[in-house]
C-alpha positions in Angstrom: -11.2 -7.3 -34.4 -10.3 -5.4 -31.2 -12.8 -2.8 -29.9 -12.4 0.7 -31.2 -10.4 3.2 -29.0 -12.4 5.1 -26.4 -12.7 8.9 -26.6 -9.9 10.3 -24.7 -9.2 13.7 -23.1 -7.0 15.9 -25.3 -4.1 15.9 -22.8 -3.2 15.0 -19.2 -3.7 18.7 -18.1 -7.2 18.7 -19.6 -8.0 15.5 -17.7 -6.7 17.0 -14.5 -9.0 20.0 -14.8 -12.0 17.7 -15.2 -10.9 15.5 -12.3 -10.5 18.5 -9.9 -13.9 19.9 -10.9 -15.6 16.5 -10.5 -13.8 15.0 -7.5 -12.4 17.9 -5.4 -11.3 16.6 -2.0 -12.2 12.9 -2.8 -9.2 10.7 -2.3 -6.9 10.1 -5.2 -3.5 8.9 -3.9 -2.7 7.2 -0.6 1.0 6.5 -0.3 2.7 3.9 2.0 6.3 3.2 2.6 6.5 -0.2 4.2 10.1 0.4 5.2 9.6 3.6 7.2 5.9 3.5 8.1 5.1 6.7 6.2 1.5 7.1 5.1 0.3 10.2 3.2 -3.2 10.7 1.7 -3.9 13.3 -1.0 -7.3 14.3 -2.4 -7.7 15.3 -6.0 -7.6 19.0 -5.2 -4.6 18.7 -2.9 -2.7 16.6 -5.4 -3.5 19.1 -8.1 -2.1 21.9 -5.9 1.2 20.0 -5.5 1.3 19.5 -9.3 0.6 23.1 -10.0 3.2 24.4 -7.5 5.8 22.0 -9.0 4.9 23.1 -12.5 5.5 26.7 -11.5 8.8 25.7 -9.9 9.9 24.1 -13.1 9.0 27.1 -15.2 9.9 30.0 -12.9 12.8 28.7 -10.9 14.4 26.1 -13.3 13.6 27.8 -16.6 12.1 24.6 -18.0 10.0 25.1 -21.2 7.6 23.0 -23.2 9.5 20.3 -25.1 12.4 20.1 -22.6 13.4 17.0 -20.6 13.5 16.6 -16.9 15.3 13.7 -15.1 13.5 11.8 -12.3 16.2 10.1 -10.3 13.8 9.1 -7.6 12.2 6.1 -5.9 8.6 5.2 -5.9 6.9 8.0 -3.9 3.9 10.3 -4.0 6.3 13.2 -4.8 7.6 11.4 -7.8 4.0 11.2 -9.1 3.5 14.9 -8.5 6.7 15.8 -10.4 5.7 13.5 -13.3 2.3 15.1 -13.6 3.9 18.6 -13.3 6.1 17.7 -16.2 3.0 16.8 -18.3 1.3 20.0 -17.1 4.1 22.0 -18.6 4.5 19.8 -21.7 7.9 18.4 -21.0 9.3 14.9 -21.0 9.8 13.1 -17.7 12.9 10.8 -17.8 12.6 8.1 -15.1 16.1 6.9 -14.1 17.1 4.2 -11.7 18.5 5.8 -8.5 20.6 2.7 -7.9 22.6 3.3 -11.1 26.1 4.8 -10.8 26.7 8.5 -11.0 28.5 8.1 -14.3 25.6 6.2 -15.9 23.1 8.6 -14.6 25.2 11.5 -15.9 25.4 9.9 -19.4 21.7 9.4 -19.4 20.9 13.0 -18.5 23.4 14.2 -21.1 21.9 12.0 -23.8 18.4 13.4 -23.3 19.6 17.0 -22.8 17.9 17.3 -19.5 17.3 20.9 -18.3 17.1 19.8 -14.7 16.8 16.6 -12.6 15.0 15.7 -9.4 17.1 13.5 -7.1 16.3 11.7 -3.9 17.9 12.7 -0.6 19.9 9.5 -0.4 21.1 9.5 -4.0 24.5 10.8 -5.1 24.3 13.7 -7.6 24.9 12.5 -11.2 28.2 13.6 -12.8 27.1 16.3 -15.3 24.9 18.2 -12.9 27.8 20.5 -12.0 28.7 21.3 -15.6 27.1 24.1 -17.8 24.3 22.7 -19.8 25.9 24.1 -22.9 28.3 21.2 -22.7 25.3 18.8 -22.7 22.7 20.2 -25.0 24.0 23.4 -26.6 22.4 26.1 -24.6 23.6 28.6 -22.0 21.3 27.2 -19.4 23.1 25.7 -16.3 21.9 22.2 -15.7 20.2 22.3 -12.2 18.9 19.7 -9.9 16.4 19.6 -7.1 16.7 17.3 -4.1 13.6 15.8 -2.7 14.0 15.0 0.9 12.6 12.1 2.9 10.9 14.4 5.4 7.2 15.6 5.3 6.3 17.3 2.1 9.6 16.4 0.5 11.7 18.4 2.9 15.1 17.2 3.9 15.2 14.9 6.9 19.0 15.5 7.1 19.9 19.2 7.0 23.3 18.4 5.8 21.9 17.0 2.6 21.0 20.5 1.5 24.6 21.6 1.4 25.5 20.2 -2.0 24.1 23.2 -4.1 20.8 21.5 -4.9 17.5 23.3 -4.6 15.5 21.8 -1.8 12.1 20.7 -3.2 10.2 20.7 0.1 11.8 23.9 1.3 11.0 25.8 -2.0 7.9 24.4 -3.7 5.3 25.8 -1.2 6.3 29.3 -2.2 5.0 28.8 -5.7 1.4 29.4 -6.9 -1.1 26.6 -6.8 -2.5 27.4 -10.3 -0.8 26.6 -13.6 -2.3 26.1 -17.0 -0.7 25.9 -20.5 -3.6 25.6 -22.9 -1.2 24.7 -25.7 -0.2 21.4 -24.2 -1.8 18.5 -26.1 -1.7 14.7 -26.8 1.3 15.2 -29.1 3.6 16.6 -26.4 6.3 14.2 -25.3 5.5 12.7 -21.9 8.2 10.2 -21.2 11.7 9.3 -22.5 12.7 5.8 -21.6 15.5 3.6 -22.5 19.3 3.7 -22.3 21.9 6.4 -23.0 22.3 4.9 -26.5 18.6 4.3 -27.3 15.7 6.4 -26.1 12.0 5.8 -26.9 9.7 8.9 -27.1 6.2 8.4 -25.7 3.6 11.2 -25.9 0.7 12.1 -23.6 -1.6 10.5 -26.2 0.3 7.3 -25.9 0.0 7.2 -22.1 -3.7 8.1 -22.2 -4.4 5.3 -24.7 -2.5 2.8 -22.5 -4.3 4.1 -19.3 -7.6 3.6 -21.0 -6.7 -0.1 -21.5 -7.2 -0.6 -17.7 -10.9 -0.5 -18.4 -10.5 -3.9 -20.1 -9.0 -5.2 -16.9 -12.2 -4.2 -15.1 -11.0 -0.8 -13.6 -14.1 1.4 -13.0 -14.9 4.7 -11.4 -14.8 4.3 -7.6 -12.3 1.4 -7.6 -9.2 1.4 -5.4 -6.1 0.1 -7.2 -3.3 -1.1 -5.0 0.0 -0.4 -6.8 3.2 -2.2 -5.9 4.9 -1.4 -9.3 7.6 1.3 -9.1 6.7 4.8 -10.4 10.1 4.7 -12.1 8.6 2.3 -14.8 6.4 3.1 -17.7 3.6 0.8 -16.6 3.9 2.1 -13.0 3.2 5.7 -14.2 1.0 5.1 -17.2 -1.1 2.3 -15.9 -0.7 2.4 -12.1 -1.3 6.2 -11.7 -2.7 7.7 -14.9 -5.0 4.7 -15.5 -7.0 5.3 -12.2 -6.8 9.1 -12.7 -8.5 8.6 -16.1 -11.1 6.1 -14.8 -12.1 8.1 -11.8 -10.6 5.5 -9.5 -8.1 6.0 -6.6 -4.7 4.6 -5.9 -2.9 3.0 -3.0 0.8 3.3 -3.9 3.1 1.1 -1.8 6.9 1.5 -1.7 9.0 -1.4 -0.5 5.9 -3.7 -0.2 6.1 -6.3 2.5 4.3 -9.3 0.8 3.3 -10.6 4.2 1.2 -7.5 4.8 -0.3 -7.3 1.4 -3.8 -8.6 2.2 -4.1 -6.7 5.4 -3.3 -3.5 3.5 -5.8 -4.4 0.8 -8.5 -4.9 3.4 -7.6 -1.7 5.3 -7.6 0.4 2.2 -10.6 -1.3 0.6 -8.6 -2.2 -2.5 -10.6 -3.7 -5.4 -7.7 -4.5 -7.8 -3.9 -4.7 -7.4 -1.1 -4.0 -9.9 2.0 -5.9 -9.1 5.3 -6.8 -10.7 6.1 -10.5 -11.4 8.5 -10.8 -8.5 5.8 -9.7 -6.0 3.2 -12.0 -7.6 5.5 -14.9 -7.0 5.7 -14.4 -3.2 2.2 -13.3 -2.4 0.9 -15.5 0.4 -2.7 -16.9 0.6 -5.1 -14.3 2.0 -6.0 -14.8 5.7 -9.2 -12.8 5.6 -12.0 -11.7 3.3 -11.0 -9.0 0.9 -12.4 -7.2 -2.1 -9.5 -7.7 -4.6 -11.1 -8.9 -7.9 -7.9 -9.3 -10.0 -4.2 -9.2 -9.7 -2.8 -7.3 -12.7 0.7 -7.9 -14.0 1.0 -5.6 -17.0 4.6 -6.5 -17.9 3.7 -10.2 -17.9 4.7 -13.3 -15.9 5.4 -16.9 -16.8 2.4 -19.2 -17.3 3.4 -21.4 -14.3 3.8 -18.4 -12.1 0.4 -17.0 -13.1 -1.3 -20.3 -12.5 0.4 -20.9 -9.1 -0.4 -17.4 -7.9 -4.1 -17.7 -8.9 -4.3 -21.1 -7.1 -2.5 -19.9 -4.0 -4.5 -16.6 -3.6 -7.8 -17.6 -5.1 -7.7 -14.4 -7.2 -7.6 -14.3 -11.0 -4.3 -13.1 -12.4 -4.4 -10.9 -15.5 -1.0 -10.7 -17.2 -0.2 -8.3 -20.0 2.6 -8.0 -22.6 4.3 -5.3 -24.5 7.5 -3.4 -25.1 8.7 -0.1 -23.7 8.1 1.6 -27.1 4.4 0.7 -26.7 3.9 2.0 -23.2 4.8 -1.5 -21.9 1.3 -3.0 -22.0 -0.1 -3.4 -25.6 -2.1 -6.6 -24.9 -3.7 -8.2 -21.8 -5.9 -11.0 -20.5 -9.1 -9.0 -20.0 -11.2 -9.4 -16.9 -14.2 -10.6 -18.9 -12.4 -13.7 -20.2 -15.0 -16.3 -19.3 -14.5 -20.0 -18.2 -14.6 -21.3 -21.8 -11.9 -18.9 -22.9 -9.7 -19.6 -19.9 -10.1 -23.4 -20.4 -9.1 -22.9 -24.1 -6.1 -20.9 -23.0 -5.0 -23.6 -20.6 -4.4 -26.0 -23.4 -1.6 -24.0 -24.8 1.9 -24.5 -23.5 3.1 -21.1 -24.7 2.5 -18.2 -22.2 -0.5 -16.0 -23.1 0.1 -12.4 -23.8 -3.5 -11.6 -24.3 -5.7 -9.6 -26.6 -4.9 -6.2 -28.0 -5.8 -3.1 -26.1 -8.7 -1.1 -27.6 -7.7 0.4 -30.9 -4.4 -1.6 -31.0 -3.6 -4.3 -33.5 -1.4 -7.4 -33.2 0.0 -9.4 -36.0 2.8 -12.0 -36.7 5.3 -11.3 -39.4 8.1 -13.3 -41.1 11.6 -11.8 -41.0 11.0 -10.3 -44.5 8.0 -8.3 -43.2 5.2 -10.5 -44.7 2.2 -11.3 -42.6 1.8 -14.9 -41.5 -1.3 -17.0 -41.2 -3.1 -17.7 -38.0 -1.1 -20.2 -35.9 2.2 -19.6 -37.7 5.2 -18.6 -35.7 6.9 -15.3 -36.4 7.7 -12.0 -34.8 4.9 -10.4 -32.8 4.2 -6.8 -34.1 1.9 -4.1 -32.8 0.6 -0.8 -34.0 -2.0 1.6 -32.7 -2.4 4.6 -30.3 -0.1 3.1 -27.6 2.9 2.9 -29.9 5.5 5.7 -30.1 4.8 8.1 -32.9 8.4 7.5 -34.2 7.1 4.2 -35.6 4.7 6.2 -37.8 2.0 4.0 -39.3 4.3 1.0 -39.5 4.2 -2.1 -37.3 6.4 -1.9 -34.2 8.5 -5.1 -34.0 8.6 -6.4 -30.4 11.5 -8.8 -30.9 9.4 -11.6 -29.4 8.5 -14.8 -31.4 5.0 -16.0 -31.1 1.7 -16.7 -32.9 -1.9 -15.5 -32.9 -5.1 -17.6 -32.6 -8.7 -16.7 -32.5 -10.3 -17.7 -29.2 -13.8 -19.0 -28.6 -14.8 -15.4 -27.7 -13.9 -14.3 -31.3 -11.0 -12.2 -30.2 -7.4 -12.6 -31.4 -5.1 -14.0 -28.7 -1.4 -13.7 -28.9 1.2 -16.2 -27.4 4.9 -15.7 -27.0 7.3 -18.7 -27.7 10.6 -17.0 -27.3 12.8 -14.3 -28.8 13.4 -13.6 -32.5 16.9 -14.7 -33.4 
């Protein structure tokens, strides 16, 4: 059986209060943009000030209220993280959207979730419905507003002409708001993320994200660690695991946008990184390290092919810990934990099917036939998951992943899942 879930804070705002009291000006977030050379470092107290000011902007300027939705049409940036945490401070759902999507697609997505406002990058065209009254979108008399985050210092516009489209300038406005915001009513049941497509949205709560973030402890993340994150903050695992995970653990983050793989190890050395969270495409092109570094594991929460994992581990000399999951289960619902010993890894290497790991703490994995009956160990069927990382819309039922696979008990006594394809 998987280990029991760890005690979690009642909400992200409650966790933030504890972190500021305990960490103050100690570093939390160091941001790099490898394309522009930008480097910004924020301590816990400074980051919390930005979150509180943004929360006040949401409530006082944009009339956002608990339970509303806010679009994040942004790239990976420290301001994106501040806006997401501000949404959770207020008790609203952040809706990460791909800035590269067309304006019509972005407009449909914002309409589908009834967004009260949207944050848009300086170089992103305004989505279509932003000029229409929100009553046409979600039945209120609130005018749908958007905020443009510039590429200049503090989110100010680098191009003054970009502020002429009717958007509220984030960097120009946010500093005028108070640096204290607290809603004691916000809790684990408040919606934190809406992810999906205009036709199908998955609702994830603060409790879901905190449960997923706690799973990073099974990957060896500890207080004082430095996690280098190359995963976009526009993804579930980028936010829940890459940012909230270290926040929960008492670790710090080095967030890199537009990572240049050739400079990965130099950056890891300079920033004293102890773990790294990367997408599969970055894992595939990481070069061998040229110098001594402190990175203990390369984490790939959304998973990677078995051959790619083996090749990267051999090329870099660093163990690779892949995960597996579906968006409805905060992406990572199982993982290859850092404490998988040589005997377990040797046993895993005998299977041709890719490993998707053991369940996160408090999470269960099973294999079911198409009629919903549970199958015996080793039998192929649909991998199903339930537990605290799964959207509450699934209730107490198993969440069907759509992946075919099987489960075997490893030499360490834990259940290990393998994926063999998609359920037809």
